[in-house]
N, CA, C and O atoms as CSV, one atom per row, in Angstrom:
chain,resi,resn,atom,element,x,y,z
A,1,MET,N,N,0.856,-1.179,0.000
A,1,MET,CA,C,0.000,0.000,0.000
A,1,MET,C,C,0.895,1.234,0.000
A,1,MET,O,O,1.896,1.291,0.715
A,2,SER,N,N,0.525,2.205,-0.801
A,2,SER,CA,C,1.331,3.418,-0.863
A,2,SER,C,C,1.086,4.283,0.368
A,2,SER,O,O,0.075,4.147,1.057
A,3,MET,N,N,2.032,5.166,0.622
A,3,MET,CA,C,1.932,6.031,1.785
A,3,MET,C,C,0.729,6.973,1.668
A,3,MET,O,O,0.048,7.234,2.660
A,4,ILE,N,N,0.470,7.474,0.484
A,4,ILE,CA,C,-0.655,8.394,0.294
A,4,ILE,C,C,-1.976,7.684,0.581
A,4,ILE,O,O,-2.867,8.253,1.212
A,5,ASP,N,N,-2.100,6.442,0.117
A,5,ASP,CA,C,-3.312,5.670,0.412
A,5,ASP,C,C,-3.448,5.433,1.911
A,5,ASP,O,O,-4.545,5.519,2.462
A,6,ARG,N,N,-2.332,5.135,2.565
A,6,ARG,CA,C,-2.377,4.896,4.009
A,6,ARG,C,C,-2.807,6.154,4.758
A,6,ARG,O,O,-3.630,6.085,5.671
A,7,VAL,N,N,-2.255,7.297,4.377
A,7,VAL,CA,C,-2.631,8.566,5.017
A,7,VAL,C,C,-4.117,8.840,4.813
A,7,VAL,O,O,-4.833,9.172,5.758
A,8,LYS,N,N,-4.567,8.701,3.583
A,8,LYS,CA,C,-5.974,8.945,3.273
A,8,LYS,C,C,-6.877,7.999,4.065
A,8,LYS,O,O,-7.879,8.430,4.636
A,9,ASN,N,N,-6.529,6.733,4.100
A,9,ASN,CA,C,-7.372,5.750,4.786
A,9,ASN,C,C,-7.363,5.925,6.301
A,9,ASN,O,O,-8.401,5.759,6.942
A,10,ILE,N,N,-6.223,6.255,6.881
A,10,ILE,CA,C,-6.167,6.408,8.344
A,10,ILE,C,C,-6.938,7.653,8.775
A,10,ILE,O,O,-7.457,7.698,9.890
A,11,ILE,N,N,-7.018,8.658,7.915
A,11,ILE,CA,C,-7.767,9.874,8.236
A,11,ILE,C,C,-9.269,9.684,7.994
A,11,ILE,O,O,-10.086,10.067,8.831
A,12,LEU,N,N,-9.627,9.101,6.867
A,12,LEU,CA,C,-11.034,9.027,6.473
A,12,LEU,C,C,-11.765,7.782,6.968
A,12,LEU,O,O,-12.932,7.869,7.349
A,13,THR,N,N,-11.106,6.635,6.970
A,13,THR,CA,C,-11.741,5.379,7.408
A,13,THR,C,C,-10.830,4.668,8.404
A,13,THR,O,O,-10.282,3.612,8.088
A,14,PRO,N,N,-10.660,5.228,9.602
A,14,PRO,CA,C,-9.671,4.676,10.527
A,14,PRO,C,C,-9.979,3.264,11.023
A,14,PRO,O,O,-9.055,2.466,11.180
A,15,LYS,N,N,-11.229,2.935,11.270
A,15,LYS,CA,C,-11.541,1.592,11.778
A,15,LYS,C,C,-11.145,0.515,10.780
A,15,LYS,O,O,-10.525,-0.481,11.151
A,16,ALA,N,N,-11.496,0.709,9.535
A,16,ALA,CA,C,-11.133,-0.263,8.499
A,16,ALA,C,C,-9.622,-0.315,8.303
A,16,ALA,O,O,-9.059,-1.386,8.076
A,17,GLU,N,N,-8.972,0.827,8.389
A,17,GLU,CA,C,-7.519,0.859,8.176
A,17,GLU,C,C,-6.780,0.180,9.326
A,17,GLU,O,O,-5.769,-0.483,9.093
A,18,TRP,N,N,-7.255,0.328,10.550
A,18,TRP,CA,C,-6.606,-0.362,11.670
A,18,TRP,C,C,-6.720,-1.866,11.510
A,18,TRP,O,O,-5.818,-2.596,11.921
A,19,ASP,N,N,-7.816,-2.351,10.917
A,19,ASP,CA,C,-7.939,-3.789,10.650
A,19,ASP,C,C,-6.879,-4.247,9.656
A,19,ASP,O,O,-6.295,-5.319,9.814
A,20,VAL,N,N,-6.633,-3.440,8.638
A,20,VAL,CA,C,-5.590,-3.761,7.654
A,20,VAL,C,C,-4.218,-3.731,8.327
A,20,VAL,O,O,-3.395,-4.620,8.107
A,21,ILE,N,N,-3.977,-2.711,9.143
A,21,ILE,CA,C,-2.681,-2.551,9.810
A,21,ILE,C,C,-2.409,-3.708,10.764
A,21,ILE,O,O,-1.262,-4.122,10.927
A,22,SER,N,N,-3.461,-4.233,11.395
A,22,SER,CA,C,-3.270,-5.315,12.368
A,22,SER,C,C,-2.719,-6.583,11.732
A,22,SER,O,O,-2.177,-7.436,12.434
A,23,ASN,N,N,-2.847,-6.721,10.429
A,23,ASN,CA,C,-2.329,-7.899,9.726
A,23,ASN,C,C,-0.909,-7.701,9.214
A,23,ASN,O,O,-0.335,-8.617,8.625
A,24,GLU,N,N,-0.338,-6.535,9.425
A,24,GLU,CA,C,1.013,-6.243,8.939
A,24,GLU,C,C,2.029,-6.420,10.059
A,24,GLU,O,O,1.759,-6.089,11.214
A,25,GLU,N,N,3.179,-6.933,9.716
A,25,GLU,CA,C,4.304,-7.012,10.648
A,25,GLU,C,C,5.377,-6.057,10.158
A,25,GLU,O,O,5.687,-6.018,8.967
A,26,THR,N,N,5.940,-5.292,11.071
A,26,THR,CA,C,6.956,-4.322,10.684
A,26,THR,C,C,7.872,-4.037,11.856
A,26,THR,O,O,7.668,-4.549,12.956
A,27,SER,N,N,8.872,-3.227,11.616
A,27,SER,CA,C,9.799,-2.801,12.666
A,27,SER,C,C,9.710,-1.285,12.811
A,27,SER,O,O,9.163,-0.594,11.952
A,28,ILE,N,N,10.248,-0.795,13.895
A,28,ILE,CA,C,10.216,0.652,14.128
A,28,ILE,C,C,11.004,1.389,13.045
A,28,ILE,O,O,10.623,2.489,12.644
A,29,GLY,N,N,12.086,0.798,12.575
A,29,GLY,CA,C,12.884,1.432,11.525
A,29,GLY,C,C,12.120,1.600,10.227
A,29,GLY,O,O,12.196,2.645,9.580
A,30,LYS,N,N,11.376,0.555,9.845
A,30,LYS,CA,C,10.593,0.631,8.609
A,30,LYS,C,C,9.489,1.669,8.716
A,30,LYS,O,O,9.264,2.439,7.782
A,31,VAL,N,N,8.803,1.694,9.845
A,31,VAL,CA,C,7.699,2.647,10.012
A,31,VAL,C,C,8.216,4.077,9.992
A,31,VAL,O,O,7.639,4.952,9.346
A,32,VAL,N,N,9.309,4.302,10.707
A,32,VAL,CA,C,9.851,5.664,10.769
A,32,VAL,C,C,10.398,6.097,9.419
A,32,VAL,O,O,10.129,7.214,8.978
A,33,SER,N,N,11.159,5.238,8.755
A,33,SER,CA,C,11.777,5.652,7.491
A,33,SER,C,C,10.782,5.742,6.339
A,33,SER,O,O,10.912,6.620,5.486
A,34,ALA,N,N,9.797,4.858,6.296
A,34,ALA,CA,C,8.875,4.843,5.159
A,34,ALA,C,C,7.640,5.707,5.359
A,34,ALA,O,O,7.001,6.093,4.380
A,35,TYR,N,N,7.289,6.018,6.598
A,35,TYR,CA,C,6.038,6.733,6.829
A,35,TYR,C,C,6.244,8.051,7.563
A,35,TYR,O,O,5.820,9.102,7.082
A,36,VAL,N,N,6.885,8.002,8.710
A,36,VAL,CA,C,7.033,9.202,9.531
A,36,VAL,C,C,7.999,10.198,8.893
A,36,VAL,O,O,7.719,11.396,8.865
A,37,LEU,N,N,9.113,9.723,8.391
A,37,LEU,CA,C,10.123,10.614,7.819
A,37,LEU,C,C,9.590,11.479,6.670
A,37,LEU,O,O,9.819,12.688,6.682
A,38,PRO,N,N,8.891,10.912,5.681
A,38,PRO,CA,C,8.366,11.790,4.616
A,38,PRO,C,C,7.367,12.834,5.121
A,38,PRO,O,O,7.396,13.984,4.682
A,39,LEU,N,N,6.489,12.440,6.036
A,39,LEU,CA,C,5.530,13.407,6.575
A,39,LEU,C,C,6.239,14.490,7.391
A,39,LEU,O,O,5.841,15.655,7.371
A,40,THR,N,N,7.283,14.095,8.099
A,40,THR,CA,C,8.056,15.051,8.889
A,40,THR,C,C,8.803,16.025,7.988
A,40,THR,O,O,8.897,17.212,8.303
A,41,ILE,N,N,9.324,15.544,6.890
A,41,ILE,CA,C,10.031,16.422,5.954
A,41,ILE,C,C,9.078,17.470,5.375
A,41,ILE,O,O,9.453,18.631,5.215
A,42,VAL,N,N,7.855,17.061,5.064
A,42,VAL,CA,C,6.867,18.013,4.543
A,42,VAL,C,C,6.562,19.079,5.594
A,42,VAL,O,O,6.501,20.267,5.274
A,43,SER,N,N,6.370,18.662,6.847
A,43,SER,CA,C,6.089,19.623,7.924
A,43,SER,C,C,7.273,20.560,8.152
A,43,SER,O,O,7.090,21.761,8.355
A,44,ALA,N,N,8.484,20.010,8.118
A,44,ALA,CA,C,9.673,20.836,8.322
A,44,ALA,C,C,9.845,21.833,7.177
A,44,ALA,O,O,10.221,22.982,7.409
A,45,ALA,N,N,9.574,21.401,5.944
A,45,ALA,CA,C,9.675,22.311,4.801
A,45,ALA,C,C,8.651,23.435,4.913
A,45,ALA,O,O,8.953,24.587,4.601
A,46,ALA,N,N,7.447,23.105,5.354
A,46,ALA,CA,C,6.426,24.139,5.536
A,46,ALA,C,C,6.852,25.127,6.616
A,46,ALA,O,O,6.637,26.331,6.477
A,47,SER,N,N,7.455,24.626,7.690
A,47,SER,CA,C,7.948,25.511,8.747
A,47,SER,C,C,9.061,26.407,8.237
A,47,SER,O,O,9.108,27.589,8.577
A,48,PHE,N,N,9.963,25.859,7.424
A,48,PHE,CA,C,11.044,26.660,6.866
A,48,PHE,C,C,10.489,27.788,6.006
A,48,PHE,O,O,10.910,28.938,6.133
A,49,ILE,N,N,9.552,27.460,5.136
A,49,ILE,CA,C,8.968,28.485,4.263
A,49,ILE,C,C,8.210,29.523,5.091
A,49,ILE,O,O,8.373,30.727,4.892
A,50,GLY,N,N,7.397,29.054,6.003
A,50,GLY,CA,C,6.577,29.969,6.788
A,50,GLY,C,C,7.379,30.898,7.668
A,50,GLY,O,O,7.161,32.110,7.664
A,51,TYR,N,N,8.301,30.339,8.417
A,51,TYR,CA,C,9.073,31.169,9.344
A,51,TYR,C,C,10.242,31.877,8.655
A,51,TYR,O,O,10.671,32.940,9.104
A,52,GLY,N,N,10.755,31.300,7.578
A,52,GLY,CA,C,11.887,31.917,6.898
A,52,GLY,C,C,11.511,33.055,5.981
A,52,GLY,O,O,12.264,34.019,5.847
A,53,PHE,N,N,10.347,32.959,5.342
A,53,PHE,CA,C,9.976,33.961,4.350
A,53,PHE,C,C,8.747,34.786,4.730
A,53,PHE,O,O,8.619,35.935,4.308
A,54,ILE,N,N,7.859,34.220,5.508
A,54,ILE,CA,C,6.648,34.945,5.901
A,54,ILE,C,C,6.803,35.547,7.283
A,54,ILE,O,O,6.457,36.707,7.503
A,55,GLY,N,N,7.319,34.764,8.210
A,55,GLY,CA,C,7.589,35.254,9.552
A,55,GLY,C,C,6.401,35.169,10.479
A,55,GLY,O,O,5.285,34.848,10.071
A,56,ALA,N,N,6.668,35.466,11.740
A,56,ALA,CA,C,5.634,35.416,12.767
A,56,ALA,C,C,5.791,36.613,13.676
A,56,ALA,O,O,6.906,37.042,13.974
A,57,SER,N,N,4.671,37.147,14.113
A,57,SER,CA,C,4.693,38.263,15.058
A,57,SER,C,C,4.976,37.726,16.444
A,57,SER,O,O,4.361,36.753,16.881
A,58,GLY,N,N,5.879,38.341,17.113
A,58,GLY,CA,C,6.243,37.917,18.451
A,58,GLY,C,C,5.740,38.865,19.514
A,58,GLY,O,O,4.757,39.578,19.312
A,59,PHE,N,N,6.403,38.871,20.624
A,59,PHE,CA,C,6.039,39.676,21.776
A,59,PHE,C,C,6.162,41.156,21.462
A,59,PHE,O,O,7.189,41.595,20.946
A,60,MET,N,N,5.136,41.927,21.765
A,60,MET,CA,C,5.090,43.385,21.601
A,60,MET,C,C,5.355,43.819,20.158
A,60,MET,O,O,6.023,44.825,19.921
A,61,GLY,N,N,4.832,43.061,19.202
A,61,GLY,CA,C,4.918,43.449,17.806
A,61,GLY,C,C,6.238,43.128,17.131
A,61,GLY,O,O,6.416,43.453,15.957
A,62,PHE,N,N,7.171,42.500,17.836
A,62,PHE,CA,C,8.448,42.130,17.247
A,62,PHE,C,C,8.220,41.049,16.200
A,62,PHE,O,O,7.660,39.997,16.507
A,63,ARG,N,N,8.638,41.293,14.999
A,63,ARG,CA,C,8.419,40.343,13.902
A,63,ARG,C,C,9.670,39.504,13.687
A,63,ARG,O,O,10.763,40.020,13.454
A,64,GLN,N,N,9.471,38.195,13.774
A,64,GLN,CA,C,10.587,37.272,13.597
A,64,GLN,C,C,10.524,36.700,12.188
A,64,GLN,O,O,9.552,36.049,11.804
A,65,ILE,N,N,11.577,36.960,11.432
A,65,ILE,CA,C,11.623,36.505,10.049
A,65,ILE,C,C,13.086,36.356,9.648
A,65,ILE,O,O,13.959,37.024,10.202
A,66,GLY,N,N,13.341,35.504,8.714
A,66,GLY,CA,C,14.684,35.335,8.197
A,66,GLY,C,C,14.997,33.875,7.933
A,66,GLY,O,O,14.374,32.977,8.499
A,67,ILE,N,N,15.959,33.656,7.076
A,67,ILE,CA,C,16.329,32.300,6.683
A,67,ILE,C,C,16.791,31.493,7.896
A,67,ILE,O,O,16.408,30.331,8.039
A,68,MET,N,N,17.593,32.076,8.757
A,68,MET,CA,C,18.085,31.335,9.930
A,68,MET,C,C,16.943,30.989,10.879
A,68,MET,O,O,16.950,29.921,11.492
A,69,TRP,N,N,15.972,31.872,11.004
A,69,TRP,CA,C,14.798,31.589,11.833
A,69,TRP,C,C,14.024,30.413,11.222
A,69,TRP,O,O,13.570,29.523,11.941
A,70,GLY,N,N,13.880,30.418,9.912
A,70,GLY,CA,C,13.200,29.321,9.225
A,70,GLY,C,C,13.935,28.001,9.364
A,70,GLY,O,O,13.319,26.958,9.585
A,71,VAL,N,N,15.261,28.048,9.233
A,71,VAL,CA,C,16.064,26.830,9.389
A,71,VAL,C,C,15.930,26.278,10.796
A,71,VAL,O,O,15.756,25.073,10.978
A,72,SER,N,N,16.010,27.148,11.788
A,72,SER,CA,C,15.912,26.672,13.169
A,72,SER,C,C,14.536,26.073,13.449
A,72,SER,O,O,14.442,25.051,14.129
A,73,GLN,N,N,13.481,26.678,12.946
A,73,GLN,CA,C,12.137,26.132,13.146
A,73,GLN,C,C,11.976,24.799,12.426
A,73,GLN,O,O,11.350,23.883,12.958
A,74,ALA,N,N,12.527,24.680,11.235
A,74,ALA,CA,C,12.455,23.422,10.494
A,74,ALA,C,C,13.187,22.308,11.236
A,74,ALA,O,O,12.697,21.181,11.306
A,75,ILE,N,N,14.352,22.617,11.787
A,75,ILE,CA,C,15.111,21.618,12.553
A,75,ILE,C,C,14.334,21.209,13.793
A,75,ILE,O,O,14.276,20.026,14.128
A,76,ILE,N,N,13.741,22.174,14.474
A,76,ILE,CA,C,12.955,21.868,15.674
A,76,ILE,C,C,11.784,20.947,15.328
A,76,ILE,O,O,11.547,19.961,16.026
A,77,VAL,N,N,11.060,21.257,14.267
A,77,VAL,CA,C,9.920,20.425,13.856
A,77,VAL,C,C,10.397,19.023,13.486
A,77,VAL,O,O,9.791,18.031,13.892
A,78,PHE,N,N,11.464,18.942,12.727
A,78,PHE,CA,C,11.992,17.657,12.264
A,78,PHE,C,C,12.425,16.781,13.432
A,78,PHE,O,O,12.005,15.629,13.538
A,79,VAL,N,N,13.257,17.323,14.300
A,79,VAL,CA,C,13.783,16.549,15.424
A,79,VAL,C,C,12.671,16.178,16.404
A,79,VAL,O,O,12.593,15.032,16.848
A,80,ASN,N,N,11.813,17.137,16.740
A,80,ASN,CA,C,10.729,16.849,17.688
A,80,ASN,C,C,9.795,15.768,17.160
A,80,ASN,O,O,9.361,14.905,17.922
A,81,SER,N,N,9.485,15.802,15.889
A,81,SER,CA,C,8.586,14.796,15.322
A,81,SER,C,C,9.183,13.400,15.403
A,81,SER,O,O,8.528,12.463,15.861
A,82,LEU,N,N,10.411,13.264,14.964
A,82,LEU,CA,C,11.043,11.948,14.970
A,82,LEU,C,C,11.268,11.429,16.390
A,82,LEU,O,O,10.997,10.263,16.679
A,83,VAL,N,N,11.756,12.283,17.260
A,83,VAL,CA,C,12.023,11.856,18.631
A,83,VAL,C,C,10.732,11.500,19.355
A,83,VAL,O,O,10.682,10.503,20.075
A,84,SER,N,N,9.694,12.297,19.173
A,84,SER,CA,C,8.449,12.021,19.886
A,84,SER,C,C,7.819,10.702,19.434
A,84,SER,O,O,7.268,9.973,20.259
A,85,VAL,N,N,7.889,10.389,18.160
A,85,VAL,CA,C,7.353,9.115,17.676
A,85,VAL,C,C,8.138,7.950,18.273
A,85,VAL,O,O,7.544,6.978,18.740
A,86,CYS,N,N,9.452,8.040,18.261
A,86,CYS,CA,C,10.279,6.945,18.777
A,86,CYS,C,C,10.120,6.779,20.283
A,86,CYS,O,O,9.983,5.654,20.765
A,87,VAL,N,N,10.134,7.863,21.025
A,87,VAL,CA,C,9.993,7.779,22.478
A,87,VAL,C,C,8.616,7.229,22.850
A,87,VAL,O,O,8.507,6.367,23.721
A,88,ALA,N,N,7.570,7.722,22.197
A,88,ALA,CA,C,6.224,7.238,22.495
A,88,ALA,C,C,6.092,5.749,22.164
A,88,ALA,O,O,5.443,5.011,22.906
A,89,ALA,N,N,6.692,5.306,21.074
A,89,ALA,CA,C,6.631,3.885,20.714
A,89,ALA,C,C,7.321,3.032,21.783
A,89,ALA,O,O,6.795,1.991,22.177
A,90,TYR,N,N,8.485,3.464,22.251
A,90,TYR,CA,C,9.188,2.697,23.286
A,90,TYR,C,C,8.430,2.703,24.609
A,90,TYR,O,O,8.412,1.691,25.311
A,91,VAL,N,N,7.812,3.809,24.957
A,91,VAL,CA,C,7.027,3.876,26.201
A,91,VAL,C,C,5.814,2.954,26.106
A,91,VAL,O,O,5.522,2.222,27.052
A,92,ILE,N,N,5.107,2.981,24.984
A,92,ILE,CA,C,3.949,2.104,24.809
A,92,ILE,C,C,4.383,0.642,24.839
A,92,ILE,O,O,3.714,-0.200,25.438
A,93,ASP,N,N,5.499,0.348,24.193
A,93,ASP,CA,C,6.005,-1.019,24.203
A,93,ASP,C,C,6.369,-1.461,25.623
A,93,ASP,O,O,6.097,-2.598,26.009
A,94,MET,N,N,6.969,-0.583,26.383
A,94,MET,CA,C,7.381,-0.902,27.745
A,94,MET,C,C,6.165,-1.106,28.657
A,94,MET,O,O,6.192,-1.964,29.539
A,95,LEU,N,N,5.112,-0.330,28.451
A,95,LEU,CA,C,3.927,-0.418,29.299
A,95,LEU,C,C,2.928,-1.489,28.851
A,95,LEU,O,O,1.982,-1.782,29.583
A,96,ALA,N,N,3.113,-2.068,27.687
A,96,ALA,CA,C,2.158,-3.027,27.140
A,96,ALA,C,C,1.845,-4.182,28.095
A,96,ALA,O,O,0.666,-4.499,28.257
A,97,PRO,N,N,2.822,-4.830,28.738
A,97,PRO,CA,C,2.489,-5.941,29.641
A,97,PRO,C,C,1.614,-5.535,30.819
A,97,PRO,O,O,0.817,-6.344,31.294
A,98,SER,N,N,1.741,-4.324,31.295
A,98,SER,CA,C,0.921,-3.899,32.433
A,98,SER,C,C,-0.544,-3.685,32.035
A,98,SER,O,O,-1.407,-3.550,32.903
A,99,PHE,N,N,-0.828,-3.654,30.728
A,99,PHE,CA,C,-2.201,-3.529,30.248
A,99,PHE,C,C,-2.697,-4.830,29.623
A,99,PHE,O,O,-3.708,-4.842,28.920
A,100,GLY,N,N,-1.987,-5.917,29.879
A,100,GLY,CA,C,-2.409,-7.221,29.375
A,100,GLY,C,C,-2.119,-7.435,27.904
A,100,GLY,O,O,-2.748,-8.281,27.269
A,101,SER,N,N,-1.194,-6.698,27.361
A,101,SER,CA,C,-0.828,-6.828,25.960
A,101,SER,C,C,0.593,-7.365,25.867
A,101,SER,O,O,1.312,-7.412,26.865
A,102,GLN,N,N,0.987,-7.762,24.690
A,102,GLN,CA,C,2.341,-8.277,24.513
A,102,GLN,C,C,3.296,-7.172,24.075
A,102,GLN,O,O,2.901,-6.222,23.399
A,103,LYS,N,N,4.551,-7.314,24.468
A,103,LYS,CA,C,5.571,-6.348,24.029
A,103,LYS,C,C,5.887,-6.620,22.565
A,103,LYS,O,O,6.238,-7.740,22.193
A,104,ASN,N,N,5.762,-5.598,21.750
A,104,ASN,CA,C,6.082,-5.701,20.337
A,104,ASN,C,C,6.357,-4.284,19.838
A,104,ASN,O,O,5.430,-3.512,19.593
A,105,ILE,N,N,7.615,-3.956,19.693
A,105,ILE,CA,C,7.995,-2.598,19.321
A,105,ILE,C,C,7.493,-2.234,17.919
A,105,ILE,O,O,7.222,-1.064,17.649
A,106,GLY,N,N,7.369,-3.207,17.039
A,106,GLY,CA,C,6.844,-2.935,15.707
A,106,GLY,C,C,5.390,-2.478,15.760
A,106,GLY,O,O,5.005,-1.516,15.096
A,107,ARG,N,N,4.590,-3.179,16.559
A,107,ARG,CA,C,3.178,-2.801,16.716
A,107,ARG,C,C,3.046,-1.451,17.411
A,107,ARG,O,O,2.216,-0.624,17.032
A,108,ALA,N,N,3.872,-1.235,18.432
A,108,ALA,CA,C,3.832,0.048,19.148
A,108,ALA,C,C,4.207,1.195,18.213
A,108,ALA,O,O,3.600,2.264,18.270
A,109,SER,N,N,5.197,0.980,17.359
A,109,SER,CA,C,5.598,2.038,16.428
A,109,SER,C,C,4.506,2.297,15.391
A,109,SER,O,O,4.298,3.442,14.990
A,110,GLN,N,N,3.805,1.247,14.952
A,110,GLN,CA,C,2.683,1.450,14.039
A,110,GLN,C,C,1.590,2.276,14.708
A,110,GLN,O,O,1.057,3.215,14.117
A,111,LEU,N,N,1.266,1.919,15.938
A,111,LEU,CA,C,0.220,2.638,16.664
A,111,LEU,C,C,0.546,4.120,16.777
A,111,LEU,O,O,-0.296,4.974,16.501
A,112,VAL,N,N,1.763,4.413,17.182
A,112,VAL,CA,C,2.158,5.809,17.373
A,112,VAL,C,C,2.251,6.547,16.036
A,112,VAL,O,O,1.710,7.644,15.895
A,113,ALA,N,N,2.923,5.959,15.070
A,113,ALA,CA,C,3.135,6.643,13.791
A,113,ALA,C,C,1.822,6.951,13.088
A,113,ALA,O,O,1.622,8.064,12.601
A,114,TYR,N,N,0.934,5.977,13.035
A,114,TYR,CA,C,-0.314,6.198,12.312
A,114,TYR,C,C,-1.270,7.104,13.076
A,114,TYR,O,O,-2.065,7.821,12.467
A,115,SER,N,N,-1.201,7.080,14.398
A,115,SER,CA,C,-2.071,7.992,15.151
A,115,SER,C,C,-1.508,9.411,15.169
A,115,SER,O,O,-2.248,10.355,15.447
A,116,TYR,N,N,-0.225,9.586,14.880
A,116,TYR,CA,C,0.369,10.922,14.760
A,116,TYR,C,C,0.118,11.538,13.386
A,116,TYR,O,O,0.472,12.696,13.162
A,117,THR,N,N,-0.477,10.800,12.477
A,117,THR,CA,C,-0.678,11.283,11.108
A,117,THR,C,C,-1.356,12.652,11.040
A,117,THR,O,O,-0.863,13.523,10.325
A,118,PRO,N,N,-2.472,12.884,11.755
A,118,PRO,CA,C,-3.100,14.208,11.649
A,118,PRO,C,C,-2.189,15.344,12.119
A,118,PRO,O,O,-2.173,16.416,11.515
A,119,ALA,N,N,-1.443,15.115,13.180
A,119,ALA,CA,C,-0.540,16.159,13.673
A,119,ALA,C,C,0.579,16.424,12.673
A,119,ALA,O,O,0.951,17.576,12.444
A,120,LEU,N,N,1.118,15.360,12.075
A,120,LEU,CA,C,2.179,15.548,11.086
A,120,LEU,C,C,1.647,16.260,9.841
A,120,LEU,O,O,2.330,17.109,9.268
A,121,LEU,N,N,0.448,15.918,9.431
A,121,LEU,CA,C,-0.161,16.629,8.294
A,121,LEU,C,C,-0.496,18.064,8.660
A,121,LEU,O,O,-0.380,18.965,7.829
A,122,GLY,N,N,-0.909,18.276,9.899
A,122,GLY,CA,C,-1.235,19.621,10.354
A,122,GLY,C,C,-0.034,20.543,10.353
A,122,GLY,O,O,-0.191,21.764,10.365
A,123,GLY,N,N,1.168,19.977,10.338
A,123,GLY,CA,C,2.376,20.785,10.266
A,123,GLY,C,C,2.458,21.607,8.998
A,123,GLY,O,O,3.218,22.574,8.935
A,124,VAL,N,N,1.691,21.242,7.994
A,124,VAL,CA,C,1.665,22.008,6.740
A,124,VAL,C,C,1.128,23.413,6.990
A,124,VAL,O,O,1.463,24.344,6.257
A,125,PHE,N,N,0.298,23.573,8.020
A,125,PHE,CA,C,-0.239,24.906,8.329
A,125,PHE,C,C,0.858,25.878,8.760
A,125,PHE,O,O,0.633,27.088,8.775
A,126,ASN,N,N,2.037,25.370,9.109
A,126,ASN,CA,C,3.137,26.258,9.479
A,126,ASN,C,C,3.630,27.086,8.301
A,126,ASN,O,O,4.455,27.982,8.478
A,127,ILE,N,N,3.142,26.801,7.118
A,127,ILE,CA,C,3.513,27.621,5.969
A,127,ILE,C,C,3.008,29.053,6.168
A,127,ILE,O,O,3.589,30.002,5.642
A,128,LEU,N,N,1.929,29.195,6.928
A,128,LEU,CA,C,1.477,30.496,7.428
A,128,LEU,C,C,1.519,30.385,8.945
A,128,LEU,O,O,0.575,29.870,9.545
A,129,PRO,N,N,2.586,30.854,9.580
A,129,PRO,CA,C,2.780,30.617,11.011
A,129,PRO,C,C,1.600,30.966,11.902
A,129,PRO,O,O,1.419,30.345,12.949
A,130,ILE,N,N,0.803,31.933,11.516
A,130,ILE,CA,C,-0.354,32.300,12.322
A,130,ILE,C,C,-1.370,31.160,12.389
A,130,ILE,O,O,-2.156,31.083,13.333
A,131,LEU,N,N,-1.355,30.271,11.382
A,131,LEU,CA,C,-2.270,29.131,11.341
A,131,LEU,C,C,-1.680,27.875,11.990
A,131,LEU,O,O,-2.323,26.826,12.002
A,132,GLY,N,N,-0.489,27.975,12.517
A,132,GLY,CA,C,0.186,26.823,13.112
A,132,GLY,C,C,-0.615,26.151,14.212
A,132,GLY,O,O,-0.507,24.939,14.401
A,133,ILE,N,N,-1.407,26.909,14.933
A,133,ILE,CA,C,-2.222,26.344,16.005
A,133,ILE,C,C,-3.238,25.344,15.463
A,133,ILE,O,O,-3.607,24.401,16.162
A,134,LEU,N,N,-3.696,25.539,14.220
A,134,LEU,CA,C,-4.620,24.586,13.609
A,134,LEU,C,C,-3.967,23.209,13.455
A,134,LEU,O,O,-4.612,22.176,13.636
A,135,GLY,N,N,-2.698,23.218,13.124
A,135,GLY,CA,C,-1.969,21.954,13.024
A,135,GLY,C,C,-1.927,21.226,14.350
A,135,GLY,O,O,-2.035,20.000,14.397
A,136,ALA,N,N,-1.771,21.976,15.426
A,136,ALA,CA,C,-1.768,21.364,16.748
A,136,ALA,C,C,-3.137,20.790,17.079
A,136,ALA,O,O,-3.233,19.743,17.721
A,137,LEU,N,N,-4.181,21.457,16.652
A,137,LEU,CA,C,-5.533,20.958,16.899
A,137,LEU,C,C,-5.810,19.663,16.144
A,137,LEU,O,O,-6.608,18.839,16.590
A,138,PHE,N,N,-5.160,19.484,15.015
A,138,PHE,CA,C,-5.305,18.235,14.275
A,138,PHE,C,C,-4.835,17.056,15.125
A,138,PHE,O,O,-5.325,15.937,14.978
A,139,GLY,N,N,-3.888,17.320,16.006
A,139,GLY,CA,C,-3.377,16.268,16.885
A,139,GLY,C,C,-4.441,15.683,17.787
A,139,GLY,O,O,-4.318,14.541,18.229
A,140,LEU,N,N,-5.486,16.448,18.067
A,140,LEU,CA,C,-6.588,15.923,18.889
A,140,LEU,C,C,-7.277,14.745,18.200
A,140,LEU,O,O,-7.706,13.799,18.862
A,141,TYR,N,N,-7.380,14.803,16.898
A,141,TYR,CA,C,-7.939,13.671,16.150
A,141,TYR,C,C,-7.018,12.460,16.278
A,141,TYR,O,O,-7.474,11.317,16.243
A,142,GLY,N,N,-5.731,12.718,16.424
A,142,GLY,CA,C,-4.776,11.639,16.620
A,142,GLY,C,C,-5.017,10.859,17.902
A,142,GLY,O,O,-4.736,9.662,17.964
A,143,ILE,N,N,-5.533,11.525,18.922
A,143,ILE,CA,C,-5.868,10.835,20.181
A,143,ILE,C,C,-6.974,9.812,19.902
A,143,ILE,O,O,-6.918,8.680,20.382
A,144,TYR,N,N,-7.963,10.216,19.133
A,144,TYR,CA,C,-9.037,9.292,18.764
A,144,TYR,C,C,-8.486,8.139,17.938
A,144,TYR,O,O,-8.877,6.990,18.144
A,145,LEU,N,N,-7.583,8.431,17.004
A,145,LEU,CA,C,-6.986,7.372,16.194
A,145,LEU,C,C,-6.213,6.385,17.071
A,145,LEU,O,O,-6.259,5.176,16.842
A,146,MET,N,N,-5.507,6.904,18.070
A,146,MET,CA,C,-4.771,6.021,18.961
A,146,MET,C,C,-5.733,5.135,19.747
A,146,MET,O,O,-5.475,3.946,19.938
A,147,TYR,N,N,-6.830,5.712,20.196
A,147,TYR,CA,C,-7.852,4.947,20.917
A,147,TYR,C,C,-8.365,3.800,20.036
A,147,TYR,O,O,-8.473,2.662,20.494
A,148,LEU,N,N,-8.676,4.103,18.782
A,148,LEU,CA,C,-9.152,3.063,17.870
A,148,LEU,C,C,-8.085,2.000,17.627
A,148,LEU,O,O,-8.395,0.811,17.539
A,149,GLY,N,N,-6.843,2.425,17.520
A,149,GLY,CA,C,-5.750,1.492,17.242
A,149,GLY,C,C,-5.418,0.570,18.409
A,149,GLY,O,O,-4.919,-0.539,18.219
A,150,MET,N,N,-5.697,1.036,19.594
A,150,MET,CA,C,-5.424,0.186,20.761
A,150,MET,C,C,-6.447,-0.930,20.833
A,150,MET,O,O,-6.395,-1.758,21.742
């Protein structure tokens, strides 16, 4: 299944897509490199464009803009996205036995990566930094996706 189909299906028909995902075996490396990394790159590129060329109003009307500001925001988005997916997958894997589930880092990484899809897609709103909060709100749908995936 292509990544675009997976994104579309996890957003629009999550229950059916989780059934498909439950039949797949994978590792954390495959999930991160084939799914999370491309979505993270898109979010980081949007942050670079938004903060580097459009800018954001800061405290007391101070406008933050510039290529270095865009680069730093892109790096922050990129690193935070990858680290948060990996850390959350390891935490879920570690806690799985206490909830009567089996330890399986591949399954935990699938759960986290696919439930983070709305937040990673919402990162595109950083192309206009004032709309960045909408991207964060997309993450709320990710909580529901995680609930369905569990």
